Chimera marker file (.cmm) of the C-alpha trace (Angstrom):
<marker_set name="trace">
<marker id="1" x="64.870" y="53.517" z="-21.839" r="1" g="1" b="0" radius="0.5"/>
<marker id="2" x="64.000" y="52.090" z="-25.269" r="1" g="1" b="0" radius="0.5"/>
<marker id="3" x="66.015" y="53.135" z="-28.266" r="1" g="1" b="0" radius="0.5"/>
<marker id="4" x="66.781" y="51.696" z="-31.667" r="1" g="1" b="0" radius="0.5"/>
<marker id="5" x="64.726" y="51.402" z="-34.790" r="1" g="1" b="0" radius="0.5"/>
<marker id="6" x="61.628" y="49.468" z="-35.659" r="1" g="1" b="0" radius="0.5"/>
<marker id="7" x="62.096" y="45.744" z="-34.894" r="1" g="1" b="0" radius="0.5"/>
<marker id="8" x="65.688" y="46.423" z="-33.688" r="1" g="1" b="0" radius="0.5"/>
<marker id="9" x="65.236" y="47.419" z="-30.022" r="1" g="1" b="0" radius="0.5"/>
<marker id="10" x="68.076" y="48.528" z="-27.793" r="1" g="1" b="0" radius="0.5"/>
<marker id="11" x="67.486" y="49.299" z="-24.136" r="1" g="1" b="0" radius="0.5"/>
<marker id="12" x="69.614" y="51.404" z="-21.797" r="1" g="1" b="0" radius="0.5"/>
<marker id="13" x="69.426" y="50.637" z="-18.091" r="1" g="1" b="0" radius="0.5"/>
<marker id="14" x="69.326" y="54.051" z="-16.446" r="1" g="1" b="0" radius="0.5"/>
<marker id="15" x="68.834" y="55.700" z="-13.068" r="1" g="1" b="0" radius="0.5"/>
<marker id="16" x="65.998" y="58.182" z="-13.381" r="1" g="1" b="0" radius="0.5"/>
<marker id="17" x="63.811" y="60.324" z="-11.160" r="1" g="1" b="0" radius="0.5"/>
<marker id="18" x="60.281" y="58.856" z="-11.130" r="1" g="1" b="0" radius="0.5"/>
<marker id="19" x="58.813" y="62.322" z="-11.699" r="1" g="1" b="0" radius="0.5"/>
<marker id="20" x="60.540" y="62.693" z="-15.084" r="1" g="1" b="0" radius="0.5"/>
<marker id="21" x="59.130" y="61.380" z="-18.393" r="1" g="1" b="0" radius="0.5"/>
<marker id="22" x="60.229" y="57.913" z="-19.540" r="1" g="1" b="0" radius="0.5"/>
<marker id="23" x="62.491" y="59.204" z="-22.314" r="1" g="1" b="0" radius="0.5"/>
<marker id="24" x="63.461" y="62.380" z="-20.435" r="1" g="1" b="0" radius="0.5"/>
<marker id="25" x="66.639" y="63.377" z="-18.659" r="1" g="1" b="0" radius="0.5"/>
<marker id="26" x="68.400" y="60.555" z="-16.834" r="1" g="1" b="0" radius="0.5"/>
<marker id="27" x="70.677" y="60.723" z="-13.813" r="1" g="1" b="0" radius="0.5"/>
<marker id="28" x="73.093" y="57.992" z="-14.906" r="1" g="1" b="0" radius="0.5"/>
<marker id="29" x="73.334" y="55.138" z="-17.410" r="1" g="1" b="0" radius="0.5"/>
<marker id="30" x="74.299" y="51.907" z="-15.627" r="1" g="1" b="0" radius="0.5"/>
<marker id="31" x="74.078" y="49.355" z="-18.429" r="1" g="1" b="0" radius="0.5"/>
<marker id="32" x="72.379" y="48.190" z="-21.599" r="1" g="1" b="0" radius="0.5"/>
<marker id="33" x="70.334" y="45.307" z="-22.975" r="1" g="1" b="0" radius="0.5"/>
<marker id="34" x="70.385" y="44.176" z="-26.637" r="1" g="1" b="0" radius="0.5"/>
<marker id="35" x="67.749" y="41.422" z="-27.003" r="1" g="1" b="0" radius="0.5"/>
<marker id="36" x="68.762" y="40.693" z="-30.604" r="1" g="1" b="0" radius="0.5"/>
<marker id="37" x="72.519" y="40.177" z="-30.062" r="1" g="1" b="0" radius="0.5"/>
<marker id="38" x="74.229" y="36.882" z="-29.262" r="1" g="1" b="0" radius="0.5"/>
<marker id="39" x="73.408" y="35.445" z="-25.824" r="1" g="1" b="0" radius="0.5"/>
<marker id="40" x="76.733" y="36.378" z="-24.193" r="1" g="1" b="0" radius="0.5"/>
<marker id="41" x="76.617" y="39.998" z="-25.465" r="1" g="1" b="0" radius="0.5"/>
<marker id="42" x="72.962" y="40.803" z="-24.668" r="1" g="1" b="0" radius="0.5"/>
<marker id="43" x="73.392" y="42.348" z="-21.221" r="1" g="1" b="0" radius="0.5"/>
<marker id="44" x="76.080" y="44.632" z="-19.831" r="1" g="1" b="0" radius="0.5"/>
<marker id="45" x="75.619" y="46.074" z="-16.334" r="1" g="1" b="0" radius="0.5"/>
<marker id="46" x="77.817" y="48.229" z="-14.102" r="1" g="1" b="0" radius="0.5"/>
<marker id="47" x="77.215" y="46.273" z="-10.894" r="1" g="1" b="0" radius="0.5"/>
<marker id="48" x="79.112" y="48.697" z="-8.639" r="1" g="1" b="0" radius="0.5"/>
<marker id="49" x="76.907" y="51.630" z="-9.635" r="1" g="1" b="0" radius="0.5"/>
<marker id="50" x="73.723" y="49.543" z="-9.460" r="1" g="1" b="0" radius="0.5"/>
<marker id="51" x="74.563" y="48.460" z="-5.907" r="1" g="1" b="0" radius="0.5"/>
<marker id="52" x="75.329" y="52.080" z="-4.992" r="1" g="1" b="0" radius="0.5"/>
<marker id="53" x="72.003" y="53.394" z="-6.293" r="1" g="1" b="0" radius="0.5"/>
<marker id="54" x="70.006" y="50.601" z="-4.653" r="1" g="1" b="0" radius="0.5"/>
<marker id="55" x="71.904" y="51.332" z="-1.442" r="1" g="1" b="0" radius="0.5"/>
<marker id="56" x="70.802" y="54.971" z="-1.447" r="1" g="1" b="0" radius="0.5"/>
<marker id="57" x="67.152" y="54.090" z="-2.068" r="1" g="1" b="0" radius="0.5"/>
<marker id="58" x="66.634" y="53.557" z="-5.793" r="1" g="1" b="0" radius="0.5"/>
<marker id="59" x="64.053" y="50.908" z="-6.676" r="1" g="1" b="0" radius="0.5"/>
<marker id="60" x="64.590" y="48.838" z="-9.834" r="1" g="1" b="0" radius="0.5"/>
<marker id="61" x="61.599" y="48.296" z="-12.101" r="1" g="1" b="0" radius="0.5"/>
<marker id="62" x="60.197" y="44.799" z="-12.581" r="1" g="1" b="0" radius="0.5"/>
<marker id="63" x="61.965" y="44.489" z="-15.935" r="1" g="1" b="0" radius="0.5"/>
<marker id="64" x="65.322" y="45.537" z="-14.486" r="1" g="1" b="0" radius="0.5"/>
<marker id="65" x="64.838" y="43.066" z="-11.613" r="1" g="1" b="0" radius="0.5"/>
<marker id="66" x="64.450" y="40.288" z="-14.205" r="1" g="1" b="0" radius="0.5"/>
<marker id="67" x="67.663" y="41.401" z="-15.944" r="1" g="1" b="0" radius="0.5"/>
<marker id="68" x="69.509" y="41.457" z="-12.601" r="1" g="1" b="0" radius="0.5"/>
<marker id="69" x="68.247" y="37.943" z="-11.802" r="1" g="1" b="0" radius="0.5"/>
<marker id="70" x="69.325" y="36.755" z="-15.264" r="1" g="1" b="0" radius="0.5"/>
<marker id="71" x="72.835" y="38.080" z="-14.519" r="1" g="1" b="0" radius="0.5"/>
<marker id="72" x="72.677" y="36.495" z="-11.027" r="1" g="1" b="0" radius="0.5"/>
<marker id="73" x="73.226" y="39.857" z="-9.322" r="1" g="1" b="0" radius="0.5"/>
<marker id="74" x="71.868" y="40.095" z="-5.795" r="1" g="1" b="0" radius="0.5"/>
<marker id="75" x="70.688" y="43.448" z="-4.516" r="1" g="1" b="0" radius="0.5"/>
<marker id="76" x="72.056" y="44.628" z="-1.190" r="1" g="1" b="0" radius="0.5"/>
<link id1="1" id2="2" r="1" g="1" b="0" radius="0.2"/>
<link id1="2" id2="3" r="1" g="1" b="0" radius="0.2"/>
<link id1="3" id2="4" r="1" g="1" b="0" radius="0.2"/>
<link id1="4" id2="5" r="1" g="1" b="0" radius="0.2"/>
<link id1="5" id2="6" r="1" g="1" b="0" radius="0.2"/>
<link id1="6" id2="7" r="1" g="1" b="0" radius="0.2"/>
<link id1="7" id2="8" r="1" g="1" b="0" radius="0.2"/>
<link id1="8" id2="9" r="1" g="1" b="0" radius="0.2"/>
<link id1="9" id2="10" r="1" g="1" b="0" radius="0.2"/>
<link id1="10" id2="11" r="1" g="1" b="0" radius="0.2"/>
<link id1="11" id2="12" r="1" g="1" b="0" radius="0.2"/>
<link id1="12" id2="13" r="1" g="1" b="0" radius="0.2"/>
<link id1="13" id2="14" r="1" g="1" b="0" radius="0.2"/>
<link id1="14" id2="15" r="1" g="1" b="0" radius="0.2"/>
<link id1="15" id2="16" r="1" g="1" b="0" radius="0.2"/>
<link id1="16" id2="17" r="1" g="1" b="0" radius="0.2"/>
<link id1="17" id2="18" r="1" g="1" b="0" radius="0.2"/>
<link id1="18" id2="19" r="1" g="1" b="0" radius="0.2"/>
<link id1="19" id2="20" r="1" g="1" b="0" radius="0.2"/>
<link id1="20" id2="21" r="1" g="1" b="0" radius="0.2"/>
<link id1="21" id2="22" r="1" g="1" b="0" radius="0.2"/>
<link id1="22" id2="23" r="1" g="1" b="0" radius="0.2"/>
<link id1="23" id2="24" r="1" g="1" b="0" radius="0.2"/>
<link id1="24" id2="25" r="1" g="1" b="0" radius="0.2"/>
<link id1="25" id2="26" r="1" g="1" b="0" radius="0.2"/>
<link id1="26" id2="27" r="1" g="1" b="0" radius="0.2"/>
<link id1="27" id2="28" r="1" g="1" b="0" radius="0.2"/>
<link id1="28" id2="29" r="1" g="1" b="0" radius="0.2"/>
<link id1="29" id2="30" r="1" g="1" b="0" radius="0.2"/>
<link id1="30" id2="31" r="1" g="1" b="0" radius="0.2"/>
<link id1="31" id2="32" r="1" g="1" b="0" radius="0.2"/>
<link id1="32" id2="33" r="1" g="1" b="0" radius="0.2"/>
<link id1="33" id2="34" r="1" g="1" b="0" radius="0.2"/>
<link id1="34" id2="35" r="1" g="1" b="0" radius="0.2"/>
<link id1="35" id2="36" r="1" g="1" b="0" radius="0.2"/>
<link id1="36" id2="37" r="1" g="1" b="0" radius="0.2"/>
<link id1="37" id2="38" r="1" g="1" b="0" radius="0.2"/>
<link id1="38" id2="39" r="1" g="1" b="0" radius="0.2"/>
<link id1="39" id2="40" r="1" g="1" b="0" radius="0.2"/>
<link id1="40" id2="41" r="1" g="1" b="0" radius="0.2"/>
<link id1="41" id2="42" r="1" g="1" b="0" radius="0.2"/>
<link id1="42" id2="43" r="1" g="1" b="0" radius="0.2"/>
<link id1="43" id2="44" r="1" g="1" b="0" radius="0.2"/>
<link id1="44" id2="45" r="1" g="1" b="0" radius="0.2"/>
<link id1="45" id2="46" r="1" g="1" b="0" radius="0.2"/>
<link id1="46" id2="47" r="1" g="1" b="0" radius="0.2"/>
<link id1="47" id2="48" r="1" g="1" b="0" radius="0.2"/>
<link id1="48" id2="49" r="1" g="1" b="0" radius="0.2"/>
<link id1="49" id2="50" r="1" g="1" b="0" radius="0.2"/>
<link id1="50" id2="51" r="1" g="1" b="0" radius="0.2"/>
<link id1="51" id2="52" r="1" g="1" b="0" radius="0.2"/>
<link id1="52" id2="53" r="1" g="1" b="0" radius="0.2"/>
<link id1="53" id2="54" r="1" g="1" b="0" radius="0.2"/>
<link id1="54" id2="55" r="1" g="1" b="0" radius="0.2"/>
<link id1="55" id2="56" r="1" g="1" b="0" radius="0.2"/>
<link id1="56" id2="57" r="1" g="1" b="0" radius="0.2"/>
<link id1="57" id2="58" r="1" g="1" b="0" radius="0.2"/>
<link id1="58" id2="59" r="1" g="1" b="0" radius="0.2"/>
<link id1="59" id2="60" r="1" g="1" b="0" radius="0.2"/>
<link id1="60" id2="61" r="1" g="1" b="0" radius="0.2"/>
<link id1="61" id2="62" r="1" g="1" b="0" radius="0.2"/>
<link id1="62" id2="63" r="1" g="1" b="0" radius="0.2"/>
<link id1="63" id2="64" r="1" g="1" b="0" radius="0.2"/>
<link id1="64" id2="65" r="1" g="1" b="0" radius="0.2"/>
<link id1="65" id2="66" r="1" g="1" b="0" radius="0.2"/>
<link id1="66" id2="67" r="1" g="1" b="0" radius="0.2"/>
<link id1="67" id2="68" r="1" g="1" b="0" radius="0.2"/>
<link id1="68" id2="69" r="1" g="1" b="0" radius="0.2"/>
<link id1="69" id2="70" r="1" g="1" b="0" radius="0.2"/>
<link id1="70" id2="71" r="1" g="1" b="0" radius="0.2"/>
<link id1="71" id2="72" r="1" g="1" b="0" radius="0.2"/>
<link id1="72" id2="73" r="1" g="1" b="0" radius="0.2"/>
<link id1="73" id2="74" r="1" g="1" b="0" radius="0.2"/>
<link id1="74" id2="75" r="1" g="1" b="0" radius="0.2"/>
<link id1="75" id2="76" r="1" g="1" b="0" radius="0.2"/>
</marker_set>
């Protein structure tokens, strides 16, 4: 979910029903991504909740898969 102002993006990693609009109601926020911040503070993910949601059938988008690979998080 993209937020922030023009040229200052901020992304929230969320669990969302695929039938809802992109910026609509979310089920749960599981992390964030700040592409402009320092390298060590760019990504913050709640790995326990991500593993739970993937375990019950959630499918991460291609972009979220790249973030998970960057953080070296393997999906169950």
